[in-house]
C-alpha positions as CSV (number, residue, x, y, z in Angstrom):
1,X,174.0,-93.6,68.6
2,X,172.5,-90.4,67.3
3,X,174.2,-87.2,68.5
4,X,172.0,-84.9,70.5
5,X,171.6,-81.4,69.4
6,X,172.3,-78.4,71.6
7,X,169.3,-76.5,72.7
8,X,168.9,-73.2,74.6
9,X,165.8,-74.6,76.3
10,X,166.5,-75.5,79.9
11,X,166.1,-79.1,80.8
12,X,163.5,-80.3,83.3
13,X,166.4,-81.1,85.6
14,X,167.7,-77.5,85.4
15,X,164.2,-76.1,86.0
16,X,163.7,-78.2,89.1
17,X,167.1,-77.2,90.4
18,X,166.1,-73.5,89.9
19,X,162.9,-74.0,91.7
20,X,164.0,-76.3,94.5
21,X,167.8,-76.2,95.1
22,X,167.4,-78.7,98.0
23,X,166.6,-81.4,95.4
24,X,169.8,-80.8,93.5
25,X,171.5,-84.1,94.4
26,X,168.5,-86.2,93.3
27,X,168.0,-84.2,90.1
28,X,171.7,-84.6,89.2
29,X,171.3,-88.4,89.1
30,X,168.0,-88.3,87.2
31,X,169.2,-85.7,84.7
32,X,172.5,-87.5,84.0
33,X,170.9,-90.9,83.4
34,X,168.4,-89.2,81.0
35,X,171.0,-87.2,79.0
36,X,174.3,-89.0,79.0
37,X,175.0,-91.3,76.1
38,X,177.6,-92.4,73.6
39,X,177.6,-90.9,70.2
40,X,179.3,-91.4,66.9
41,X,182.3,-89.1,66.4
42,X,183.7,-87.4,69.4
43,X,182.1,-88.7,72.6
44,X,179.8,-86.0,73.9
45,X,178.9,-85.9,77.6
46,X,176.3,-83.5,78.8
47,X,175.6,-82.6,82.4
48,X,172.3,-81.3,83.6
49,X,173.5,-78.4,85.7
50,X,175.7,-75.4,85.1
51,X,179.0,-74.4,86.6
52,X,182.3,-76.1,87.3
53,X,183.0,-78.9,89.7
54,X,182.2,-78.4,93.3
55,X,185.2,-78.2,95.6
56,X,184.7,-81.8,96.7
57,X,184.7,-83.1,93.1
58,X,187.7,-81.0,92.2
59,X,189.6,-82.4,95.2
60,X,188.6,-85.9,94.1
61,X,189.7,-85.3,90.6
62,X,193.0,-83.9,91.7
63,X,193.6,-87.1,93.8
64,X,192.8,-89.3,90.9
65,X,195.0,-87.3,88.6
66,X,197.9,-87.6,91.1
67,X,197.8,-91.3,90.7
68,X,198.0,-91.2,86.9
69,X,200.7,-93.3,85.2
70,X,201.7,-90.2,83.3
71,X,204.5,-88.2,84.8
72,X,203.8,-84.6,85.7
73,X,205.7,-81.6,84.3
74,X,208.3,-80.1,86.6
75,X,207.7,-76.7,88.2
76,X,208.6,-73.8,86.1
77,X,210.3,-70.8,87.5
78,X,208.1,-67.7,87.8
79,X,210.2,-65.8,85.3
80,X,210.0,-68.6,82.8
81,X,206.7,-68.7,81.0
82,X,205.9,-71.9,79.0
83,X,206.0,-71.1,75.3
84,X,205.0,-73.1,72.3
85,X,207.8,-73.6,69.8
86,X,207.8,-71.4,66.7
87,X,206.2,-74.0,64.5
88,X,203.8,-75.4,67.1
89,X,200.1,-75.4,66.4
90,X,197.5,-73.5,68.3
91,X,195.0,-75.3,70.5
92,X,191.6,-76.1,69.0
93,X,188.9,-73.5,69.6
94,X,185.5,-74.9,68.9
95,X,182.2,-73.1,68.4
96,X,181.5,-70.8,71.3
97,X,178.3,-71.6,73.2
98,X,175.7,-69.0,74.0
99,X,175.3,-67.8,77.6
100,X,172.1,-69.8,77.8
101,X,173.9,-72.9,76.7
102,X,176.7,-72.4,79.2
103,X,174.1,-72.0,82.0
104,X,172.2,-75.1,81.0
105,X,174.8,-77.6,80.2
106,X,178.5,-78.4,80.0
107,X,180.2,-80.1,77.1
108,X,183.4,-82.1,77.0
109,X,184.9,-84.0,74.1
110,X,186.9,-87.2,74.4
111,X,189.9,-87.5,72.1
112,X,189.6,-88.9,68.6
113,X,192.4,-91.4,69.3
114,X,192.9,-93.4,72.5
115,X,195.2,-96.1,71.2
116,X,198.2,-96.4,68.8
117,X,196.5,-98.6,66.2
118,X,193.6,-96.2,66.1
119,X,195.9,-93.2,65.6
120,X,197.8,-95.0,62.8
121,X,194.5,-95.6,61.0
122,X,193.6,-91.9,61.3
123,X,197.0,-90.8,60.0
124,X,196.6,-93.1,57.0
125,X,193.5,-91.1,56.1
126,X,194.8,-87.6,57.0
127,X,198.3,-87.7,55.4
128,X,198.8,-87.8,51.6
129,X,198.8,-91.4,50.4
130,X,202.0,-90.8,48.3
131,X,203.8,-87.7,49.7
132,X,206.7,-86.3,47.7
133,X,209.9,-85.7,49.5
134,X,211.0,-82.1,49.3
135,X,207.5,-80.7,48.7
136,X,206.6,-77.4,50.4
137,X,204.5,-77.3,53.5
138,X,200.9,-78.2,52.9
139,X,199.0,-76.0,55.3
140,X,195.8,-77.9,55.1
141,X,197.5,-81.2,55.9
142,X,199.5,-79.6,58.6
143,X,196.4,-78.2,60.4
144,X,194.4,-81.4,60.0
145,X,197.1,-83.7,61.4
146,X,197.9,-81.2,64.2
147,X,194.3,-81.2,65.2
148,X,194.2,-85.0,65.3
149,X,197.3,-85.0,67.5
150,X,195.8,-82.3,69.8
151,X,192.8,-84.6,70.2
152,X,194.9,-87.7,70.9
153,X,195.2,-89.0,74.4
154,X,197.2,-92.2,74.2
155,X,197.1,-94.7,77.0
156,X,200.4,-94.7,78.9
157,X,200.0,-98.4,79.7
158,X,200.2,-98.9,75.9
159,X,203.0,-96.6,74.8
160,X,205.3,-97.2,77.8
161,X,205.8,-100.7,76.6
162,X,207.7,-99.3,73.6
163,X,209.7,-96.7,75.5
164,X,213.4,-97.5,75.7
165,X,215.8,-95.1,77.6
166,X,219.6,-95.1,77.4
167,X,221.9,-92.9,79.4
168,X,224.2,-92.2,76.5
169,X,221.7,-90.6,74.1
170,X,218.0,-90.3,73.3
171,X,216.3,-93.3,71.5
172,X,214.0,-93.7,68.6
173,X,211.4,-96.6,68.7
174,X,208.9,-97.5,66.0
175,X,205.3,-97.6,66.9
176,X,203.6,-97.3,63.6
177,X,204.3,-97.4,59.8
178,X,202.7,-97.0,56.5
179,X,205.2,-97.7,53.7
180,X,206.0,-94.7,51.6
181,X,203.5,-92.6,53.5
182,X,204.7,-92.1,57.1
183,X,206.5,-93.6,60.1
184,X,205.6,-93.0,63.7
185,X,208.4,-93.1,66.2
186,X,208.5,-92.8,70.0
187,X,211.5,-90.7,71.1
188,X,212.7,-91.1,74.7
189,X,214.8,-88.4,76.3
190,X,216.6,-88.9,79.5
191,X,217.3,-85.8,81.6
192,X,219.6,-83.3,79.8
193,X,219.8,-85.3,76.5
194,X,219.6,-83.5,73.2
195,X,219.7,-84.2,69.5
196,X,222.2,-82.6,67.1
197,X,221.1,-79.8,64.8
198,X,219.5,-81.6,61.9
199,X,217.1,-81.3,58.9
200,X,214.2,-83.6,58.0
201,X,215.2,-84.6,54.5
202,X,212.2,-82.8,52.9
203,X,209.6,-84.5,55.1
204,X,206.7,-83.0,57.2
205,X,207.5,-83.7,60.9
206,X,204.8,-83.6,63.6
207,X,205.5,-83.9,67.3
208,X,203.1,-84.9,70.1
209,X,204.3,-84.6,73.7
210,X,203.4,-87.6,75.9
211,X,205.5,-87.0,79.0
212,X,207.6,-84.1,80.3
213,X,208.7,-81.2,78.2
214,X,211.2,-80.5,75.4
215,X,213.1,-77.4,74.3
216,X,213.3,-76.6,70.6
217,X,216.0,-74.3,69.2
218,X,215.6,-73.3,65.6
219,X,218.5,-72.4,63.3
220,X,218.5,-70.7,59.9
221,X,220.1,-72.1,56.7
222,X,223.1,-70.3,55.4
223,X,223.5,-69.6,51.7
224,X,226.0,-72.4,51.3
225,X,223.7,-75.0,52.9
226,X,225.1,-75.0,56.4
227,X,223.5,-74.1,59.8
228,X,223.8,-70.6,61.3
229,X,225.4,-71.3,64.7
230,X,223.1,-68.7,66.4
231,X,219.6,-70.0,67.3
232,X,216.9,-67.7,65.9
233,X,214.0,-69.0,68.1
234,X,213.7,-71.0,71.3
235,X,210.5,-72.5,72.5
236,X,209.1,-75.3,74.7
237,X,206.8,-78.2,74.0
238,X,205.0,-79.3,77.2
239,X,202.7,-82.2,77.8
240,X,200.6,-80.4,80.4
241,X,200.1,-77.3,78.3
242,X,197.4,-77.9,75.7
243,X,198.5,-75.0,73.5
244,X,202.1,-76.2,73.5
245,X,202.0,-80.0,73.3
246,X,201.9,-80.4,69.5
247,X,204.7,-79.1,67.2
248,X,205.6,-79.1,63.6
249,X,208.9,-78.9,61.7
250,X,209.9,-78.7,58.0
251,X,213.0,-77.8,56.1
252,X,211.3,-74.7,54.8
253,X,211.1,-73.4,58.4
254,X,214.8,-74.0,59.1
255,X,216.8,-76.5,61.1
256,X,216.3,-77.4,64.7
257,X,217.7,-79.0,67.8
258,X,215.6,-80.8,70.4
259,X,216.6,-81.3,74.0
260,X,215.2,-82.2,77.4
261,X,216.1,-79.3,79.6
262,X,214.7,-80.9,82.8
263,X,217.2,-82.3,85.3
264,X,214.6,-84.4,87.2
265,X,212.1,-85.9,84.7
266,X,212.6,-87.9,81.5
267,X,210.5,-86.8,78.4
268,X,208.7,-88.9,75.8
269,X,207.5,-87.5,72.4
270,X,205.7,-89.1,69.5
271,X,207.1,-88.0,66.0
272,X,205.3,-88.5,62.7
273,X,207.5,-88.2,59.6
274,X,205.8,-88.0,56.2
275,X,207.3,-89.4,54.0
276,X,209.5,-91.7,56.0
277,X,213.3,-91.2,55.7
278,X,216.3,-93.3,56.5
279,X,218.9,-90.7,56.8
280,X,219.3,-86.9,57.4
281,X,221.9,-84.2,57.5
282,X,223.5,-83.4,60.9
283,X,225.0,-79.9,61.3
284,X,227.9,-79.1,63.6
285,X,227.1,-76.2,66.1
286,X,230.2,-74.4,64.8
287,X,228.7,-73.8,61.4
288,X,230.9,-76.4,59.7
289,X,229.9,-78.5,56.7
290,X,227.1,-81.0,57.5
291,X,227.3,-84.8,57.1
292,X,224.6,-87.3,56.2
293,X,223.9,-89.9,58.9
294,X,221.7,-93.0,58.9
295,X,218.5,-93.0,60.9
296,X,218.0,-96.8,60.8
297,X,220.2,-99.5,62.3
298,X,220.8,-101.8,59.4
299,X,221.8,-99.5,56.6
300,X,225.4,-100.2,57.1
301,X,224.8,-104.0,57.3
302,X,223.7,-104.3,53.7
303,X,219.9,-104.0,53.4
304,X,220.1,-105.1,49.8
305,X,220.8,-108.6,51.0
306,X,217.2,-108.7,52.3
307,X,215.7,-108.2,48.9
308,X,213.7,-111.2,47.5
309,X,215.2,-113.3,44.6
310,X,214.4,-112.1,41.1
311,X,214.5,-115.5,39.4
312,X,212.3,-118.6,39.9
313,X,208.6,-119.0,40.4
314,X,206.9,-116.6,42.8
315,X,206.3,-118.3,46.2
316,X,203.3,-117.9,48.3
317,X,203.1,-114.6,50.1
318,X,202.3,-113.8,53.7
319,X,198.9,-112.6,52.5
320,X,198.4,-116.1,51.0
321,X,199.5,-117.7,54.2
322,X,196.9,-115.6,56.2
323,X,194.2,-116.6,53.8
324,X,195.2,-120.3,54.2
325,X,195.1,-120.0,57.9
326,X,191.7,-118.3,57.7
327,X,190.4,-121.3,55.6
328,X,191.9,-123.8,58.1
329,X,190.2,-121.9,61.0
330,X,187.0,-121.8,59.2
331,X,186.8,-125.6,59.1
332,X,186.6,-125.7,62.8
333,X,183.2,-125.8,64.4
334,X,182.0,-123.9,67.4
335,X,181.1,-127.1,69.2
336,X,184.5,-128.7,68.4
337,X,187.3,-126.1,68.0
338,X,189.9,-128.8,67.5
339,X,193.6,-128.3,67.2
340,X,194.9,-127.6,63.7
341,X,196.9,-130.3,61.9
342,X,200.5,-129.0,62.5
343,X,201.7,-130.5,59.3
344,X,199.1,-128.7,57.2
345,X,200.1,-125.3,58.7
346,X,203.8,-126.3,58.4
347,X,203.4,-127.0,54.7
348,X,201.7,-123.6,54.1
349,X,204.5,-121.8,56.0
350,X,207.2,-123.7,54.2
351,X,205.9,-122.3,50.8
352,X,205.8,-118.7,52.2
353,X,208.2,-116.0,51.2
354,X,207.7,-112.2,51.4
355,X,206.6,-110.6,48.2
356,X,208.3,-107.5,46.9
357,X,205.4,-105.5,48.5
358,X,205.7,-107.3,51.8
359,X,209.4,-106.8,52.0
360,X,208.8,-103.1,52.0
361,X,205.7,-103.4,54.1
362,X,206.8,-105.9,56.8
363,X,210.6,-105.9,56.8
364,X,211.8,-102.5,55.8
365,X,214.8,-100.9,57.7
366,X,212.3,-99.0,59.9
367,X,211.3,-102.2,61.7
368,X,214.9,-103.0,62.8
369,X,215.7,-101.6,66.3
370,X,219.2,-101.5,67.7
371,X,217.7,-102.2,71.2
372,X,215.5,-105.3,70.7
373,X,213.9,-107.6,68.1
374,X,211.3,-105.8,66.1
375,X,207.9,-107.6,66.3
376,X,204.9,-106.8,64.2
377,X,201.5,-108.5,64.6
378,X,199.9,-108.7,61.2
379,X,196.9,-111.0,61.8
380,X,195.0,-112.4,64.7
381,X,191.6,-114.2,64.8
382,X,189.9,-116.9,66.9
383,X,192.4,-119.6,65.9
384,X,195.7,-118.0,64.7
385,X,198.0,-115.1,65.1
386,X,200.8,-114.2,62.7
387,X,203.9,-112.1,63.4
388,X,207.0,-111.0,61.5
389,X,210.2,-110.6,63.6
390,X,213.1,-108.4,62.4
391,X,216.3,-109.2,64.1
392,X,219.4,-107.0,64.5
393,X,222.8,-108.7,64.7
394,X,223.0,-110.8,67.9
395,X,219.6,-109.8,69.2
396,X,217.5,-112.2,71.3
397,X,213.9,-112.8,72.3
398,X,214.3,-113.4,76.1
399,X,213.3,-116.5,77.9
400,X,209.5,-117.0,77.9
401,X,206.6,-119.4,77.9
402,X,203.9,-119.6,75.3
403,X,201.7,-122.1,77.0
404,X,201.5,-125.9,77.2
405,X,198.6,-126.2,74.7
406,X,199.8,-123.7,72.2
407,X,201.5,-124.5,68.9
408,X,204.2,-122.3,67.3
409,X,205.4,-122.5,63.7
410,X,208.6,-120.6,62.6
411,X,209.9,-119.9,59.1
412,X,213.3,-118.2,58.8
413,X,213.2,-116.0,55.8
414,X,216.6,-114.4,56.1
415,X,219.7,-115.2,58.3
416,X,220.0,-117.9,60.9
417,X,218.4,-118.2,64.3
418,X,219.0,-120.3,67.4
419,X,216.2,-121.9,69.4
420,X,217.3,-122.4,73.0
421,X,215.5,-124.5,75.7
422,X,216.1,-123.6,79.3
423,X,216.0,-125.8,82.4
424,X,213.0,-125.4,84.7
425,X,213.3,-123.0,87.6
426,X,211.5,-120.3,89.4
427,X,213.8,-117.6,88.1
428,X,216.5,-117.4,85.4
429,X,217.7,-120.8,84.3
430,X,220.5,-122.4,82.2
431,X,220.3,-123.2,78.5
432,X,219.9,-127.0,78.2
433,X,219.6,-127.5,74.5
434,X,220.2,-125.4,71.3
435,X,218.7,-126.0,67.9
436,X,220.0,-124.1,64.8
437,X,217.3,-122.7,62.5
438,X,219.0,-122.0,59.2
439,X,217.7,-119.6,56.5
440,X,214.8,-121.1,54.6
441,X,214.0,-123.7,57.4
442,X,210.5,-124.2,58.8
443,X,209.7,-125.9,62.1
444,X,207.0,-126.2,64.7
445,X,206.9,-127.1,68.3
446,X,204.3,-127.7,71.0
447,X,205.3,-129.8,73.9
448,X,208.7,-128.3,74.3
449,X,207.2,-124.8,74.0
450,X,205.6,-125.4,77.3
451,X,209.1,-125.1,78.7
452,X,211.0,-121.9,79.1
453,X,212.7,-121.1,75.8
454,X,214.4,-118.2,73.9
455,X,215.5,-117.3,70.4
456,X,218.6,-115.6,69.2
457,X,220.0,-114.2,66.0
458,X,223.0,-116.6,65.4
459,X,225.0,-113.8,63.5
460,X,226.7,-110.9,65.2
461,X,227.0,-109.1,61.9
462,X,223.9,-109.7,59.8
463,X,220.2,-109.1,60.4
464,X,217.5,-111.8,60.2
465,X,213.8,-112.0,59.4
466,X,211.3,-114.7,60.5
467,X,207.6,-115.4,60.4
468,X,205.9,-116.9,63.5
469,X,202.4,-118.4,63.7
470,X,200.7,-119.3,67.0
471,X,197.6,-121.3,67.7
472,X,195.7,-120.6,69.9
473,X,196.6,-117.0,69.0
474,X,199.2,-115.1,71.0
475,X,199.5,-111.3,71.1
476,X,201.5,-110.8,74.3
477,X,204.8,-112.3,75.6
478,X,205.7,-112.8,79.2
479,X,209.5,-112.6,79.6
480,X,211.6,-113.7,82.5
481,X,214.2,-111.1,83.7
482,X,216.3,-110.4,86.7
483,X,213.6,-107.9,87.8
484,X,210.8,-110.5,87.5
485,X,208.1,-111.1,84.9
486,X,207.7,-108.5,82.1
487,X,204.5,-108.6,80.0
488,X,204.8,-107.0,76.5
489,X,202.1,-106.7,73.9
490,X,203.1,-107.2,70.3
491,X,202.1,-104.1,68.4
492,X,200.2,-103.8,65.1
493,X,202.6,-101.4,63.5
494,X,200.6,-101.2,60.3
495,X,197.6,-100.0,62.3
496,X,194.3,-101.5,63.5
497,X,194.0,-104.2,60.8
498,X,190.8,-105.5,62.3
499,X,189.2,-102.2,63.2
500,X,190.3,-102.5,66.9
501,X,188.1,-101.0,69.5
502,X,188.3,-97.3,68.4
503,X,185.8,-95.6,66.2
504,X,187.6,-93.4,63.7
505,X,186.5,-90.2,62.0
506,X,185.1,-90.8,58.5
507,X,187.5,-88.6,56.5
508,X,188.5,-89.0,52.8
509,X,192.0,-89.8,51.5
510,X,194.1,-86.7,50.7
511,X,195.9,-86.1,47.5
512,X,199.6,-86.3,47.0
513,X,201.6,-83.1,47.5
514,X,203.3,-81.8,44.4
515,X,206.9,-80.7,44.8
516,X,208.4,-77.4,43.9
517,X,210.5,-77.6,40.7
518,X,213.6,-76.5,42.4
519,X,213.2,-79.3,45.0
520,X,212.5,-82.1,42.6
521,X,216.1,-83.1,42.6
522,X,215.9,-83.7,46.3
523,X,212.8,-85.9,46.0
524,X,214.7,-89.1,46.9
525,X,217.3,-89.1,49.6
526,X,217.1,-92.7,50.8
527,X,220.3,-94.7,50.7
528,X,218.6,-97.3,48.5
529,X,216.6,-95.9,45.6
530,X,215.1,-99.3,44.7
531,X,213.8,-99.7,48.3
532,X,212.1,-96.4,48.1
533,X,210.5,-97.3,44.7
534,X,209.3,-100.5,46.2
535,X,207.8,-98.6,49.2
536,X,206.1,-96.1,46.9
537,X,204.5,-98.8,44.8
538,X,203.5,-100.5,48.0
539,X,201.8,-97.3,49.2
540,X,199.9,-97.0,45.9
541,X,198.8,-100.6,46.0
542,X,197.7,-100.4,49.6
543,X,195.8,-97.2,48.8
544,X,193.8,-99.1,46.1
545,X,193.5,-102.5,47.7
546,X,193.3,-101.4,51.4
547,X,195.8,-101.8,54.1
548,X,194.7,-105.2,55.4
549,X,197.3,-107.9,55.2
550,X,194.6,-110.4,56.0
551,X,190.8,-110.6,56.5
552,X,188.7,-109.4,59.3
553,X,188.2,-112.0,62.1
554,X,184.7,-113.4,62.3
555,X,184.2,-113.1,66.1
556,X,186.3,-110.7,68.2
557,X,185.0,-112.0,71.5
558,X,185.7,-115.6,70.8
559,X,189.1,-114.6,69.6
560,X,189.7,-112.9,73.0
561,X,188.7,-116.1,74.8
562,X,191.6,-118.0,73.1
563,X,194.1,-115.2,72.8
564,X,196.9,-114.5,75.2
565,X,197.2,-110.7,75.3
566,X,195.4,-107.4,76.1
567,X,193.0,-105.3,74.0
568,X,193.2,-101.5,74.3
569,X,189.6,-100.1,74.1
570,X,187.6,-97.0,74.5
571,X,184.2,-97.2,76.1
572,X,182.6,-96.6,72.8
573,X,184.7,-99.5,71.4
574,X,183.4,-101.7,74.1
575,X,179.7,-100.8,73.4
576,X,180.3,-101.5,69.7
577,X,181.5,-105.0,70.6
578,X,178.6,-105.6,73.0
579,X,176.0,-104.3,70.6
580,X,177.2,-106.8,68.0
581,X,177.8,-109.8,70.3
582,X,174.5,-109.5,72.3
583,X,172.7,-111.1,69.3
584,X,175.1,-114.0,69.1
585,X,173.9,-117.1,71.0
586,X,177.5,-118.1,71.6
587,X,178.1,-115.0,73.7
588,X,178.6,-116.5,77.1
589,X,179.4,-115.3,80.6
590,X,182.9,-116.6,80.1
591,X,183.2,-114.5,76.9
592,X,182.0,-111.3,78.7
593,X,184.4,-112.0,81.6
594,X,187.3,-112.5,79.2
595,X,186.5,-109.4,77.4
596,X,186.6,-107.2,80.5
597,X,189.7,-108.9,81.9
598,X,191.7,-108.3,78.7
599,X,190.3,-104.8,78.0
600,X,192.6,-101.9,78.9
601,X,190.9,-98.5,79.1
602,X,192.4,-95.1,79.0
603,X,192.4,-93.1,82.2
604,X,192.2,-89.9,80.2
605,X,188.8,-91.0,78.9
606,X,187.2,-92.0,82.2
607,X,188.5,-88.9,84.0
608,X,187.0,-86.6,81.3
609,X,183.7,-88.4,81.7
610,X,183.8,-88.2,85.5
611,X,184.2,-84.5,85.3
612,X,180.5,-84.5,84.4
613,X,179.4,-87.0,87.1
614,X,176.7,-86.0,89.5
615,X,177.8,-84.4,92.7
616,X,175.6,-86.6,94.9
617,X,176.2,-86.2,98.6
618,X,174.2,-89.4,99.3
619,X,175.7,-92.8,100.3
620,X,176.1,-94.0,96.7
621,X,178.9,-93.3,94.2
622,X,178.8,-90.6,91.6
623,X,177.8,-92.2,88.3
624,X,177.7,-91.6,84.5
625,X,175.5,-93.8,82.4
626,X,177.4,-94.7,79.2
627,X,174.9,-97.0,77.6
628,X,171.2,-97.8,78.1
629,X,169.4,-100.2,75.8
630,X,167.1,-103.2,75.8
631,X,169.9,-105.7,76.3
632,X,172.2,-104.1,78.8
633,X,173.2,-100.9,80.5
634,X,176.8,-99.7,81.3
635,X,177.7,-97.3,84.1
636,X,180.9,-95.5,85.1
637,X,181.1,-94.9,88.9
638,X,183.4,-92.7,91.1
639,X,183.7,-94.0,94.7
640,X,184.9,-91.8,97.5
641,X,185.7,-93.2,100.9
642,X,182.7,-95.0,102.5
643,X,180.5,-94.8,99.5
644,X,178.5,-97.9,98.8
645,X,175.8,-99.3,96.5
646,X,173.8,-102.5,96.3
647,X,172.5,-104.2,93.1
648,X,170.2,-107.1,92.9
649,X,168.5,-108.9,90.0
650,X,166.1,-111.6,88.9
651,X,166.9,-114.9,87.3
652,X,168.7,-114.3,84.0
653,X,170.0,-110.9,85.0
654,X,173.8,-110.6,85.4
655,X,176.2,-107.9,86.3
656,X,180.0,-107.5,85.7
657,X,182.1,-104.8,87.5
658,X,185.6,-103.9,86.4
659,X,187.7,-101.9,88.8
660,X,189.5,-99.3,86.7
661,X,191.3,-97.5,89.6
662,X,191.7,-98.0,93.3
663,X,190.0,-100.9,95.1
664,X,186.5,-101.9,96.3
665,X,185.1,-104.3,98.8
666,X,182.5,-106.7,97.4
667,X,179.9,-108.5,99.5
668,X,177.6,-111.0,97.8
669,X,174.4,-112.1,99.4
670,X,171.9,-114.8,98.4
671,X,168.5,-113.1,98.6
672,X,164.9,-114.3,98.7
673,X,162.6,-111.5,97.5
674,X,159.1,-111.7,98.8
675,X,156.1,-111.0,96.6
676,X,154.4,-107.6,97.3
677,X,150.9,-107.0,96.0
678,X,151.1,-110.2,93.9
679,X,154.3,-109.4,92.0
680,X,158.0,-109.6,92.6
681,X,159.6,-106.3,93.4
682,X,163.1,-106.9,91.9
683,X,161.9,-106.5,88.3
684,X,165.3,-105.8,86.8
685,X,169.0,-105.4,87.7
686,X,169.9,-102.3,89.7
687,X,166.7,-102.1,91.8
688,X,167.3,-101.4,95.5
689,X,165.2,-103.2,98.2
690,X,164.6,-102.4,101.8
691,X,165.5,-105.0,104.4
692,X,161.8,-105.6,105.1
693,X,161.3,-106.8,101.5
694,X,164.1,-109.4,101.4
695,X,165.9,-112.0,103.3
696,X,169.6,-112.4,102.5
697,X,172.5,-114.6,103.4
698,X,176.2,-113.6,103.1
699,X,177.9,-115.7,100.5
700,X,181.4,-114.1,100.1
701,X,183.5,-111.0,100.8
702,X,186.1,-110.1,98.3
703,X,188.6,-107.2,97.8
704,X,188.5,-106.1,94.2
705,X,191.8,-104.5,93.3
706,X,192.6,-102.6,90.2
707,X,191.9,-104.5,87.0
708,X,189.9,-107.2,88.8
709,X,186.4,-108.2,87.6
710,X,183.4,-109.2,89.8
711,X,180.4,-111.2,88.6
712,X,176.9,-111.5,90.1
713,X,173.9,-113.4,88.7
714,X,170.4,-114.5,89.6
715,X,168.9,-113.9,93.0
716,X,172.1,-112.4,94.4
717,X,172.7,-109.0,95.8
718,X,176.0,-107.4,95.2
719,X,177.1,-104.7,97.6
720,X,180.2,-102.6,96.6
721,X,181.9,-100.3,99.1
722,X,185.0,-98.2,99.0
723,X,186.9,-98.8,102.3
724,X,190.1,-97.1,101.3
725,X,191.0,-93.5,101.8
726,X,191.9,-93.3,98.1
727,X,189.0,-93.0,95.7
728,X,188.1,-95.7,93.2
729,X,186.6,-95.9,89.7
730,X,184.6,-98.8,88.4
731,X,182.8,-99.8,85.2
732,X,179.6,-101.9,85.6
733,X,177.6,-103.7,82.9
734,X,174.1,-105.0,83.7
735,X,172.8,-107.7,81.3
736,X,169.0,-108.0,81.4
737,X,167.1,-111.2,81.2
738,X,165.8,-112.3,77.7
């Protein structure tokens, strides 16, 4: 993928449009297929003609946007102009194109980050590896991270899984963590909720709006370290306003209070704190003396009890466990992926304890939520997935299945758990049996795990920590609730350990920030100095050894075949997987189907790409070619009402179509293509034939709803049609015969 260079020379397509405007629709299609491609770095899409979207395309785009999962921003009164907060960062202004460039082509960038693990990886590179608490504002870091956040368009289907709302107050939910470096929290604000006036304990604080809007009031410090009751600045951060959806705060700029001023819409914001902090100062609005309050839920419960023993031989670490599982999985053959010996895995898990580094990395106070059990996926490959659970007092993992053929091993590292089996039923059921899992115990289950079961922290006063291993791998739970089934992915809070599906900018690590002498005394404000020292040493070790807790899986597609869970991808990430897997003889139709079924793409990405789709008034959909190579081609299509297209292929050619939005009708025909002038006319997938050149028989008619995948192979013709009044978007991949 080599980036194309901008040129002032008009394209052939542009010249033909100038000479013959009546050929515009045809030239749009030809020009786009010749010029659109994927590139390293920001995805660059070029259209062959100048100008904005025609009225019909703008109308379609508006209809698509109205169906977005993201909530829209409420109307603002005419007298109220949206303003960025005082410390918010300006929007990015790239190189300005010349007039000739504007007339010949249109450029649009996709975001750097389309998923949470990808964003965490970028932040690891952009933020100082060992930031010092109380250091002054680093303007270079501030601008770089702000630019990353401006270019971030997270998938609502991903982040909404971690959004927890409460009527009494706003909530804080961890979505990413790098020990000693930063923590990423999702803050959820119901209508009218607000924070107290507070400081940030000497940390750099970045804010990215994901939904709705927030009001920021800034307050000045008084000479005696209190808050001036009168706000000195008031601003708004708004999701829908590019120049005002990223903000920044630091103690050097004063104190602040955040609130959701909207009475109709909840707000969601992503906050990055570097370095992480576990408490802060809260200031009464009257100007009275501040008090220090904890920002994590287990501080008052004795976090020191979670520290590893200092005497005795060092046990095997979780990293060692992951290496052992990798070795066990490596002994399986492709032809015979047998079940692992449960006792071998149990022995490895029994020897496992968290090392000092892993306590800070995998079980720090940041992972404990007051609303639910904190789950962190730390390894997944073709054969195993490994998770660490952090339990608050009395917390439960709701009733769920893991599958009849799946093993689960559990080691309780701290505290006591209860394993509860439920009676079979269509909905919620009674607990039939309870097994106590005491601290230090290890167990495994298979047959009983096919039944509905749940876990619970047996203590109402103390936290607990446990390690869970699944085979085949599991990365998503399906919980039973009064409202039906709830599917929840287990996040990789430490980032995309295995690279994920997102290409990341190649940027160097930044140096640590040096504190001002007068602020050196405030460098450590955590409640437990030993914990902070452990976290800092962890950050240093991770900076030198790399952030991976385990190795890279050998085959992402075969892993998807056996894994229960979804994979958040960009289109570029999908092409990276396909480019690698096309040369693997084990890449089957089943693997391709599984990949598309489990892939979750970001609507922000495909809508940005479709802004550049050809405005073809013909019977077919408007298309954007995302990839064209010897092995396959990949096309993004926009379908308006009554648009249709037919695709046919020769033996060995196959096509997959994933419906991203809306629904399509699929008709599949068996065709017999006649020879014309001594050769077959359907030379490759995607060629259209007239009725005179083929005979066909209807095989099936299917309605393809959102997220469904259609498959067609051999001498079959696939006809897709949009019968609904609402538009649809699809992704099609054509694999060519070898």
